[in-house]
N, C-alpha and C positions, 0 to 999 in steps of 0.2 A: 608115793611117786614124786619125782623132780617137780618143783613149783615154778620152774620157768625163769627164776631169778640168777643174775650172775652169769649169764650166758656167755660162753667163750669156745675157742675151737676145742677145747678139752672135752665139753659137754654138749655140743651143737646136736649131737645124733641122739640126745636122750628124749625119750617120749615125756609129755608133760600135759596136765589137765589145765594149765593156765589159757585164758581165752585172749586172743589178740584183739586189740581194739584201737581206734584212731579218730581223734576229733579234728576237724578242720571246717571252714566255712560250708564245705559240701556235706558235712555231717556234724552238726553242732553238739549232738548228744553222745555220739560214738556208738549209737545203738546198732545192734546187728541188723543188716539189711537196710540201713538208714541213710546210706550215701547217695548223693546225686539225685535227691527226691524233689529238689526245689522246683517249683511250678516256674515256667518260662516268665510269665508276667510279673513275678515277685523276685526275680534274679537280678544280681548286681550286674551281671554280664549279658542281660537279656537282649541287647542289641546285637552283640557279637554272635549270639546263638540264635538269632531269630529264624534263620534258615532250617536249622537242625532240630530246635526244640528241647523238651525235657531230657535231662541226662546227658546233655553235650557242654558240659563245662558252663553251667549257668550261673553258678554262685562260687567262684573259685577264691575271692577274697573279701575283706571288710573294709570298711572307712570308719575310723574313729573320730568323732567331731571334736573340736577344740574343748578342753577344758571338761572332758568326760572320761569316764571310765568304761571299758568294754570287758565283760567276762569272756574270756577265750575258753574256758572249760570249767564244767562242774561234773564231778565224778564220785560215785558211790563205791566204796571200797568192800572189802580188801583188794589192793592192787598196788602197782608200781609204774610210775613213767619211766620210759626207758630211752626216749629220744624226742627231741623238740627241733623242729625245722621253722625257721622265721626268716622273713626278709620284709623290710620296711621302708617306707618312704617318709623322710621326715628328719627332724634333729633328734639323733640316738640318745642324747643326753636328757632330752625331755620327754621321752617315752619310758614310763616307769613300770617294770614287771614286778608283781607281787603273786606270792603263793601262800596258801593257807593250808594246814593240815588237820583233819580230824575235828573241824569246827572250830578251832582256835580263833578268838577275836582278832589278835595281833598277827601280822604275817610273819613267816619264817623265811621268806625271800622277799627282799625289797632293794631293787637296783636298776639304774638305767640299763636299757636292754643292750646297748653298745658294749659297756663295761661287763655285763654278765656273759656276753659272748665272745670276750676277749678282743673288742675292737672300739676302744673307748674314746678315741680322739675323733671318732666321726669321718674317718677316712679309711677307705678299704685297704687291708693288709691281709695276705692269706696266711691262716693258721691251720697247722696239721698236727694235731695233738690227739690224744685218746680221749680227753674230756669233752673238748671243743674243737670244731672245725669251722674256718671261715672260708668259703668257696668263692669262685668268680661270681661277680653280680652282686656282692655283699650277702651271700646265702649263709645264714647263722645256723649251726647245729650244736646242739649239746647232748652229751651221752651220759652225763650224771644220772645214776640210778635214785629214784626218788620214790620209796615205798610209803604208803599210807595204809591206815586200818579201817577207818570209818568213812572217810571223805577228803576230796581234794578239790581246792577252788584256786583258779589262776586267773588274775585280771591284768590289764594293761591300761594305764592312765596316760591320756595325751595332755600334756601340760602346755603344749603349743597354742598359738593362734590361728593355726591352719589345721585343715583336716589331714589325717594320716592314713595312708594305704597300707593294710598289713596283708600278706599272705602267710598262713602258718599251718602246721601239721604237728599234733601232740600225739605220738605213739605210745602206748601203754598196755599192760595186760592185767587182766583180773585174776587173781590168784592168793593163795593163803601167804601171809606175810609172817616171817618167823618173829617168836617172841622177843628175840634180842636185836631185832632190826632197829636202827636209829632213824631220825627224821632229817631229811636235808635242809640245810640253811645257807643263806648268802646275804651279804649286807654290804652297802656301799658307803664310803666316806671319802671326804675331800677336804683339804686344807690349802689355801691359797692366799698369801704365802705362808709358809711354815714360821712360825715366830723363831727368833734367833736363839739358839742354844736349847730348843725344845726337840723332842722326838716325835715323830710321826706313829699314831696310835692306828694299827690295821685293825685290831679287835680287841674289845673290853667288855666286861660285864657279862660274860658268858657263865651261866649256872647250870650245873647238870653233868652228866657223863657223856663223853662223845670222843670225837677225834676230828682234828684240824686236817683238811685234804687239799688246801691250795689257795692261792691268790693270783690275781691279775692286777697290775699296777700301771697307771699312767704317771709319767715322771717328766715335768716341764722344767727345763734347767734356767735358772734366772743368773747364774754367773758363768764366766768363762772358765775353762780348765775341766778337769775330771770331777765327777759329782758322786761316785758311787763307793766311797770308803766306809759308809756307814755299815754297822751290824744289824742284824735282825735278831730279836730275843723273844723267846718264848717262856712265858711265866705261867708255871703249871702248879695247881693243886695248893695254893697258899703261898707260893713264892712272893715275896715283897720287892726288896731292894735288888736281889740279884736273880737271874733267871737259871731254869734248869738247863734250857738250850740255848746257845749264843752262837751266831754266825761269825764270819771272819771278813765279810764285805758284801756289799750288794750284788755285784756281779757273781760273787761265789755262790750266794744263795741261789740265783737263777741258772745255776750249773753252768757258768761260763767262767772265764778268768781274765786277767790282765785287761780290764776296762772294755771288755766286749770289742777288742781292737784286732783287726787283720793287720798283722805286722808287716806284710808285704806292700799293701795299699795305704797304710796308716789311716783307715777309715774304720768306723763303726761297722760291724758286719752282722745283718739280720740272720736269725736262724729259727727254725720251728721244728720241735721234735716231739716225740711222744709225752714226755714228763716236764719239759721246760723249753722256754724260747724268748727270744727278743724279736718278734715278728715285725715290729715298726719302728723306724726312726725317721723322724720328721725333720729335715735339714732346713736351715735358714735359706730363704730365696734371694737374699740381699735387698728385699723390699719390705713387704708386709707381714710374710711368715718370719719374724725376727728371731724366734726362740728354737733351740733344738729340744725335740719332745721325743719320748721314748714310751713304747707298750711292751710289756713284758710279763710272763707268767711262770708260775711253777706249781705243778701238781703233786701231791704227796699221795699218789696212787699205790706205789709200792711200798711207801714209808710213811703211812699217816702218823701224826703227832697225837697220841691218846692222852686224854685227861679224865680223872675221876670226878672233879667237883667244880673246877673253874679253870678259865684260860684268859690270858691276855697276851697280845703280840703288839711289838713295836719294832720300828726301825729307824735309824739315825740317817740323817741327811750330812754327809761330810765330803768336803773337797780339801784342796790344799792351799795353804798360804805361804808367805815368805818364811825362811828359817826351816823349811820342812815340818811345819806345823799343821795340824788338821784345822780346817775352816768349816764351822757349823753353817750351813746353807739355809736360804730362805726360799725354797722351790716351791712350785705347784705340784702338789702330790695327791693323787686319789687311788683307791683300791676298791677291788670287788673281791671278798674273802668268802671262802666256801668251807663248811664244816657240816659234820653230823652230830645229833645230840638227842637226849631225851626230851619230851615234852612235860610240863609246859616250859617254853623257853623265855628268858627274860626279854621285856620290851626293848626294841631297838631304839637307839637314839633317833630323834627327829631327822628326817631326810633333809638335806640342804635345800633351800628355796630355788625358784627358777633361775634368779640371777647368779646364785653361788654355784649352781650345776653348769652354767654356761661356760663353754670354752672360749676364753678371750686371750 
């Protein structure tokens, strides 16, 4: 019988033995019949619910204290996370999402929540894509499928000096997972500024079989003029000096062309589509927001980049200088990259510290 995974309009009518479950502050275990059971006196919203009592939105959110980590979910498998909804109060670069599969010591996901949900500059911008949606009120939604066989653990670290309020819902199913299913991974990196004549590394050190499925990038420009001439390069399965896949320009890779420019208005034009977008352009205000900043994504849902044993991904930062020559840029670049692979995965590089994460 259909296991309930990979649901789409073409199989939505299929019967399945998969069990639908959801974890939220109203049901921390996701257990059957476990929702809305918080006693009034123990609920975080007990004052608001005092006239109505148990079962009336008594515990709809959590607070994560400064410099602590909260376990959002612990699930016994086999199963698959199918959707995550989350909205947060606080500095999105200083709230770190981690996911662990099947008892692994090291996380397979480690990323600030803003960048994970394609909203890395900490300012709301709508995103309407298949993998990620950002909706009014800074409502973050993720639809990456995340299968696991034995167990799943999801945590959120608050690096801030202030308490953070989090509303969230993690929707999953308990079902058999195919033998050839791979594990979801996501990793964050940032370099500010990029050293002169160096390339930015989106991903490196991946060992195992899998497929690259996309990236969200924040790009802060430190020069005047166009900044996106650089090529993205995918080094697959032992490639060293030269890659197997090589792009032709930054905006080309993000499925646009000619500088993301609207030729009628002579302005950058934001867009958000199923597979690619430039949902955010932060323009200088003439005072304190002095730099132009871009947020952009590319999802390889229809065209995953598959590798057998290893993968490295880099992108150049190139503009123009006099004489029609390329100018290597020294920009503020960060990325959240997404891929699937076998376990165990190589340990990630250390996450940047709080000051290095900060948007300045």
